[in-house]
Residue frames relative to the residue before (quaternion, step in Angstrom):
aa qw qx qy qz dx dy dz
X 1.0000 0.0000 0.0000 0.0000 0.00 0.00 0.00
X 0.6456 0.5231 -0.3308 0.4474 3.59 1.00 -0.75
X 0.6148 0.5346 -0.3486 0.4634 3.58 1.06 -0.71
X 0.6521 0.5058 -0.3079 0.4735 3.58 0.99 -0.83
X 0.6129 0.5559 -0.3513 0.4382 3.60 0.99 -0.77
X 0.6780 0.5003 -0.2864 0.4561 3.58 1.05 -0.73
X 0.7387 0.4168 -0.2219 0.4810 3.58 1.20 -0.44
X 0.7239 0.4135 -0.2307 0.5018 3.59 1.23 -0.34
X 0.5466 -0.5657 0.4896 0.3763 3.53 -1.25 0.44
X 0.6708 -0.4898 0.3609 0.4242 3.57 -1.24 0.38
X 0.6553 0.5300 -0.3046 0.4437 3.56 0.95 -0.90
X 0.6933 0.4663 -0.2843 0.4701 3.59 0.84 -0.96
X 0.6247 0.5305 -0.3418 0.4599 3.59 1.02 -0.74
X 0.6603 0.5085 -0.3106 0.4572 3.60 0.90 -0.92
X 0.6876 0.4804 -0.2819 0.4658 3.56 0.98 -0.82
X 0.7559 0.4227 -0.2188 0.4496 3.58 0.80 -1.03
X 0.8098 0.2944 -0.1332 0.4896 3.61 0.91 -0.88
X 0.7297 0.3766 -0.2409 0.5173 3.58 1.16 -0.47
X 0.4484 -0.7389 0.4147 0.2846 3.58 1.31 0.05
X 0.4012 0.7082 -0.4903 0.3117 3.58 1.13 0.52
X 0.3012 -0.7296 0.5866 0.1814 3.56 -1.00 0.87
X 0.0139 -0.8251 0.5616 -0.0605 3.54 -0.42 1.27
X 0.4324 -0.6731 0.5359 0.2697 3.54 -1.00 0.85
X 0.4212 -0.7167 0.5006 0.2416 3.57 -1.08 0.68
X 0.5136 0.6734 -0.4158 0.3315 3.58 1.23 -0.24
X 0.6648 0.5076 -0.3795 0.3954 3.54 -1.05 0.81
X 0.7655 -0.3661 0.2831 0.4470 3.50 -1.38 -0.16
X 0.4004 -0.7388 0.4997 0.2101 3.57 -0.98 0.87
X 0.7942 0.3032 -0.1431 0.5068 3.59 0.84 -0.98
X 0.1412 -0.7599 0.6307 0.0696 3.55 -1.01 0.93
X 0.7923 0.3184 -0.2441 0.4596 3.58 -1.27 0.44
X 0.2864 0.7764 -0.5230 0.2040 3.61 1.15 0.32
X 0.7094 0.4628 -0.2801 0.4517 3.60 0.75 -1.00
X 0.5987 0.5585 -0.3542 0.4518 3.58 1.14 -0.57
X 0.6930 0.4827 -0.2684 0.4635 3.60 1.11 -0.64
X 0.5330 0.6047 -0.4174 0.4196 3.61 1.26 -0.07
X 0.0003 -0.8069 0.5884 -0.0523 3.57 -0.78 1.08
X 0.4198 -0.7154 0.5058 0.2367 3.55 -1.20 0.52
X 0.6201 0.6036 -0.3328 0.3747 3.60 1.21 -0.27
X 0.4624 0.7092 -0.4458 0.2906 3.61 1.20 -0.05
X 0.3937 -0.6847 0.5516 0.2681 3.59 -0.91 0.87
X 0.2739 -0.7692 0.5566 0.1530 3.57 -1.05 0.73
X 0.6856 0.4019 -0.2760 0.5406 3.55 1.25 0.43
X 0.6784 -0.4846 0.3767 0.4037 3.53 -1.32 0.37
X 0.0971 -0.7856 0.6092 0.0473 3.58 -1.07 0.79
X 0.5368 -0.6275 0.4697 0.3124 3.54 -1.01 0.87
X 0.8086 0.2740 -0.2095 0.4766 3.57 -0.96 0.88
X 0.6292 0.5082 -0.3447 0.4765 3.58 1.26 0.00
X 0.2776 -0.7478 0.5834 0.1529 3.54 -1.17 0.68
X 0.1142 -0.8102 0.5748 0.0106 3.54 -0.85 1.04
X 0.0661 -0.7439 0.6612 0.0707 3.53 -1.23 0.64
X 0.2285 -0.7703 0.5803 0.1333 3.54 -1.20 0.49
X 0.1957 -0.7511 0.6203 0.1128 3.53 -1.11 0.81
X 0.1098 -0.7906 0.6015 0.0338 3.56 -1.05 0.82
X 0.0606 -0.7502 0.6584 0.0029 3.54 -0.95 1.05
X 0.3038 -0.8102 0.4795 0.1463 3.57 -0.32 1.28
X 0.0548 0.7469 -0.6621 0.0277 3.52 -1.22 0.67
X 0.2182 -0.7899 0.5488 0.1649 3.58 -1.19 -0.12
X 0.8517 0.0884 -0.0304 0.5157 3.59 0.27 -1.18
X 0.7976 0.2416 -0.1268 0.5380 3.59 0.50 -1.17
X 0.7473 0.3307 -0.1671 0.5516 3.55 1.07 -0.78
X 0.4032 -0.7321 0.4935 0.2404 3.59 -0.79 0.97
X 0.4101 -0.5946 0.6116 0.3229 3.51 -1.30 0.41
X 0.0729 -0.8061 0.5872 0.0034 3.57 -0.83 0.99
X 0.0778 -0.7792 0.6218 0.0111 3.54 -1.01 0.93
X 0.0599 -0.7786 0.6245 0.0142 3.53 -1.07 0.81
X 0.1732 -0.7466 0.6331 0.1087 3.56 -0.98 0.90
X 0.1241 -0.8053 0.5796 0.0083 3.53 -0.77 1.15
X 0.2894 -0.7125 0.6138 0.1786 3.56 -0.96 0.96
X 0.1857 -0.8317 0.5176 0.0764 3.58 -0.28 1.27
X 0.6300 0.5126 -0.3528 0.4646 3.61 1.25 -0.04
X 0.5408 0.6106 -0.4063 0.4119 3.60 1.21 -0.33
X 0.1852 -0.7519 0.6182 0.1347 3.56 -1.22 0.51
X 0.4480 -0.3534 -0.7791 0.2597 1.53 -0.85 2.32
X 0.6845 -0.4238 0.3640 0.4683 3.56 -1.32 0.20
X 0.1558 -0.8365 0.5248 0.0233 3.56 -0.91 0.89
X 0.3632 -0.6586 0.6156 0.2353 3.52 -1.13 0.82
X 0.0666 -0.8436 0.5326 0.0186 3.59 -0.49 1.12
X 0.7964 0.0611 -0.0614 0.5985 3.59 1.22 -0.23
X 0.0436 -0.7627 0.6445 0.0306 3.52 -1.17 0.69
X 0.0035 -0.7540 0.6557 0.0392 3.52 -1.29 0.39
X 0.0460 0.7783 -0.6248 0.0420 3.56 -1.00 0.80
X 0.0862 0.8001 -0.5845 0.1036 3.52 -0.99 0.86
X 0.1667 -0.7563 0.6253 0.0960 3.54 -1.26 0.56
X 0.8302 0.2942 -0.1916 0.4331 3.50 -1.41 0.20
X 0.4968 0.5945 -0.4729 0.4197 3.57 1.03 0.81
X 0.4444 -0.6648 0.5083 0.3196 3.56 -0.95 0.75
X 0.7186 -0.4930 0.2804 0.4025 3.54 -1.24 0.47
X 0.5890 0.5788 -0.3748 0.4215 3.62 1.03 -0.68
X 0.7216 0.4351 -0.2496 0.4772 3.59 0.83 -1.00
X 0.5849 0.5505 -0.3766 0.4616 3.60 1.09 -0.58
X 0.6784 0.4901 -0.2865 0.4664 3.57 0.85 -1.00
X 0.6393 0.5297 -0.3279 0.4507 3.60 0.99 -0.80
X 0.6733 0.4879 -0.3049 0.4644 3.62 0.90 -0.85
X 0.6620 0.5012 -0.3091 0.4637 3.57 0.95 -0.87
X 0.6433 0.5135 -0.3189 0.4699 3.59 0.97 -0.85
X 0.6504 0.5145 -0.3177 0.4598 3.60 0.96 -0.83
X 0.6570 0.4993 -0.3146 0.4691 3.60 0.93 -0.83
X 0.6608 0.5074 -0.3044 0.4617 3.58 0.92 -0.87
X 0.6592 0.5025 -0.2968 0.4742 3.56 1.01 -0.84
X 0.6244 0.5695 -0.3324 0.4188 3.59 0.97 -0.88
X 0.7783 0.3073 -0.1573 0.5245 3.57 1.02 -0.82
X 0.4030 -0.7346 0.4728 0.2729 3.59 1.21 0.08
X 0.0885 0.8361 -0.5371 0.0681 3.57 0.96 0.84
X 0.4073 -0.7282 0.5078 0.2146 3.53 -1.08 0.81
X 0.7895 0.0024 0.0078 0.6137 3.56 1.26 -0.38
X 0.2050 -0.7418 0.6260 0.1256 3.53 -1.30 0.48
X 0.1454 -0.7395 0.6509 0.0913 3.53 -1.07 0.84
X 0.0100 0.8324 -0.5487 0.0773 3.58 -0.47 1.22
X 0.4600 -0.6807 0.5028 0.2689 3.53 -0.95 0.95
X 0.2341 -0.7993 0.5389 0.1258 3.55 -0.95 0.84
X 0.3944 0.7207 -0.4856 0.2987 3.62 1.21 0.08
X 0.8613 0.1098 -0.0938 0.4871 3.56 -1.27 0.61
X 0.8464 -0.0612 0.0561 0.5260 3.58 -0.70 -1.06
X 0.5283 0.6886 -0.3829 0.3164 3.58 1.22 -0.35
X 0.5916 0.6145 -0.3858 0.3514 3.59 1.00 -0.66
X 0.7276 0.3907 -0.2809 0.4890 3.67 0.65 -0.90
X 0.6366 0.5265 -0.3410 0.4486 3.61 1.04 -0.65
X 0.6345 0.5141 -0.3245 0.4773 3.58 1.03 -0.76
X 0.6364 0.5152 -0.3292 0.4703 3.59 0.99 -0.76
X 0.6460 0.4985 -0.3256 0.4777 3.59 1.01 -0.73
X 0.6123 0.5372 -0.3493 0.4632 3.60 1.02 -0.72
X 0.6132 0.5538 -0.3408 0.4485 3.57 1.04 -0.78
X 0.6860 0.4617 -0.2807 0.4873 3.58 1.05 -0.73
X 0.7098 0.4957 -0.2575 0.4291 3.60 1.03 -0.80
X 0.7599 0.3827 -0.2029 0.4847 3.59 0.96 -0.80
X 0.4092 -0.7286 0.4948 0.2386 3.59 -1.00 0.78
X 0.6321 0.4952 -0.3374 0.4913 3.61 1.22 0.41
X 0.6373 -0.5221 0.3746 0.4254 3.60 -1.16 0.33
X 0.1270 -0.7466 0.6497 0.0669 3.54 -1.05 0.88
X 0.1462 -0.8115 0.5649 0.0310 3.54 -0.53 1.23
X 0.2248 -0.7832 0.5626 0.1396 3.61 -0.45 1.14
X 0.0212 -0.7766 0.6282 0.0434 3.56 -1.16 0.57
X 0.3161 -0.7252 0.5839 0.1820 3.51 -1.21 0.61
X 0.3203 -0.7430 0.5561 0.1901 3.55 -0.78 1.02
X 0.0019 -0.7543 0.6560 -0.0267 3.52 -0.91 1.05
X 0.6930 -0.4297 0.3376 0.4702 3.59 -1.23 0.07
X 0.6734 0.4956 -0.2946 0.4627 3.59 0.98 -0.84
X 0.6985 0.4578 -0.2958 0.4637 3.61 0.79 -0.94
X 0.6072 0.5427 -0.3579 0.4568 3.60 1.08 -0.65
X 0.6658 0.4952 -0.3034 0.4686 3.59 0.89 -0.91
X 0.6462 0.5165 -0.3277 0.4564 3.62 0.94 -0.82
X 0.6627 0.4975 -0.3023 0.4711 3.59 0.94 -0.83
X 0.6435 0.5125 -0.3138 0.4741 3.56 0.99 -0.85
X 0.6381 0.5321 -0.3340 0.4451 3.59 0.93 -0.85
X 0.6588 0.5007 -0.3119 0.4669 3.60 0.95 -0.84
X 0.6777 0.4838 -0.2952 0.4685 3.58 0.97 -0.83
X 0.6057 0.5434 -0.3483 0.4653 3.60 1.01 -0.76
X 0.6730 0.4942 -0.2839 0.4714 3.57 0.91 -0.96
X 0.6333 0.5298 -0.3336 0.4549 3.61 0.98 -0.80
X 0.6647 0.4798 -0.3088 0.4824 3.61 0.97 -0.78
X 0.6466 0.5261 -0.3319 0.4416 3.60 0.89 -0.84
X 0.7491 0.3843 -0.2004 0.5009 3.57 0.98 -0.86
X 0.3579 -0.7426 0.4723 0.3120 3.56 1.35 -0.13
X 0.3102 0.7571 -0.4954 0.2920 3.54 1.00 0.99
X 0.7063 0.3487 -0.2517 0.5623 3.57 1.25 0.33
X 0.1980 -0.7613 0.6072 0.1122 3.56 -1.08 0.76
X 0.1808 -0.7894 0.5828 0.0668 3.55 -1.00 0.91
X 0.4457 -0.6507 0.5276 0.3155 3.58 -1.12 0.58
X 0.5548 -0.5665 0.4744 0.3824 3.56 -1.27 0.26
X 0.2131 0.7576 -0.5602 0.2585 3.55 0.32 1.39
X 0.3646 -0.7898 0.4484 0.2052 3.57 -0.15 1.31
X 0.6580 0.5102 -0.3224 0.4503 3.60 0.93 -0.84
X 0.6590 0.5028 -0.3070 0.4676 3.59 0.93 -0.88
X 0.6571 0.5087 -0.3084 0.4630 3.58 0.89 -0.93
X 0.6505 0.5142 -0.3163 0.4609 3.59 0.92 -0.90
X 0.6541 0.5153 -0.3190 0.4526 3.60 0.91 -0.89
X 0.6742 0.4910 -0.3002 0.4628 3.60 0.93 -0.86
X 0.6763 0.4863 -0.2968 0.4669 3.59 0.95 -0.84
X 0.6982 0.4729 -0.2686 0.4656 3.59 1.08 -0.71
X 0.5233 0.6401 -0.4221 0.3718 3.60 1.20 -0.38
X 0.0172 0.8364 -0.5419 0.0808 3.55 -0.64 1.10
X 0.2977 -0.7100 0.6069 0.1975 3.50 -1.39 0.16
X 0.0200 0.7764 -0.6297 -0.0158 3.53 -1.16 0.60
X 0.4323 -0.6928 0.5213 0.2479 3.50 -1.10 0.76
X 0.3317 -0.7434 0.5530 0.1774 3.55 -0.81 1.06
X 0.6687 -0.4954 0.3521 0.4283 3.61 -1.17 0.35
X 0.6335 0.5404 -0.3253 0.4481 3.60 1.15 -0.59
X 0.5488 -0.6032 0.4038 0.4146 3.59 1.26 -0.35
X 0.5475 0.5933 -0.4031 0.4309 3.59 1.26 -0.22
X 0.3762 -0.7144 0.5439 0.2286 3.54 -1.22 0.51
X 0.1830 -0.7698 0.6058 0.0829 3.54 -0.92 1.00
X 0.1692 -0.7904 0.5858 0.0593 3.56 -0.85 1.08
X 0.4225 0.7025 -0.5256 0.2275 3.54 -1.18 0.54
X 0.5936 -0.5338 0.4554 0.3940 3.48 -1.36 0.08
X 0.5470 -0.6002 0.4450 0.3775 3.59 -1.07 0.59
X 0.5925 -0.5708 0.4051 0.3987 3.60 -1.10 0.53
X 0.4725 -0.6558 0.5114 0.2918 3.51 -1.14 0.72
X 0.2079 -0.7679 0.5963 0.1071 3.55 -0.85 1.00
X 0.0805 -0.7998 0.5940 0.0309 3.54 -0.74 1.04
X 0.2021 -0.7604 0.6042 0.1258 3.53 -1.12 0.66
X 0.2776 -0.7581 0.5692 0.1557 3.55 -1.11 0.68
């Protein structure tokens, strides 16, 4: 049980090992504000290793990029970029520029929907390995579990980036009538 406690979030441990029935509705990430720090460098540093993640979007959904310093302790998000309504040429140009700016050693890019041809183009444009991945219900949950645990343990540092912080705080889970859990940010409400 102690080994499991070290590998699971508090919520999953309580549910799986303590037999507690917990609703999935509500905020997904805890300790987000505790992980925000002011000491993060915003530029490339000698001796540090960087990777970049890319989640493609286009019109309603933003393309989001995150550069992670994997040698920092704790691992640190040092740059983000998000944009909508850009054609693929400009998306690729911005991502390539961000990767070049930080000398990323690898890129992990989602290949779902429009991502497949864009990820293939990134493979041709960047001089570093580009690892495509397909988001499924299982892979999404596994990634979320790792991120939830990183926030709980404060194993990740975030820059003071209001948009990023808001997105993390707003990310929620709700239980569907089928019993499945749906993750995502609440819909944006606009007023005219």
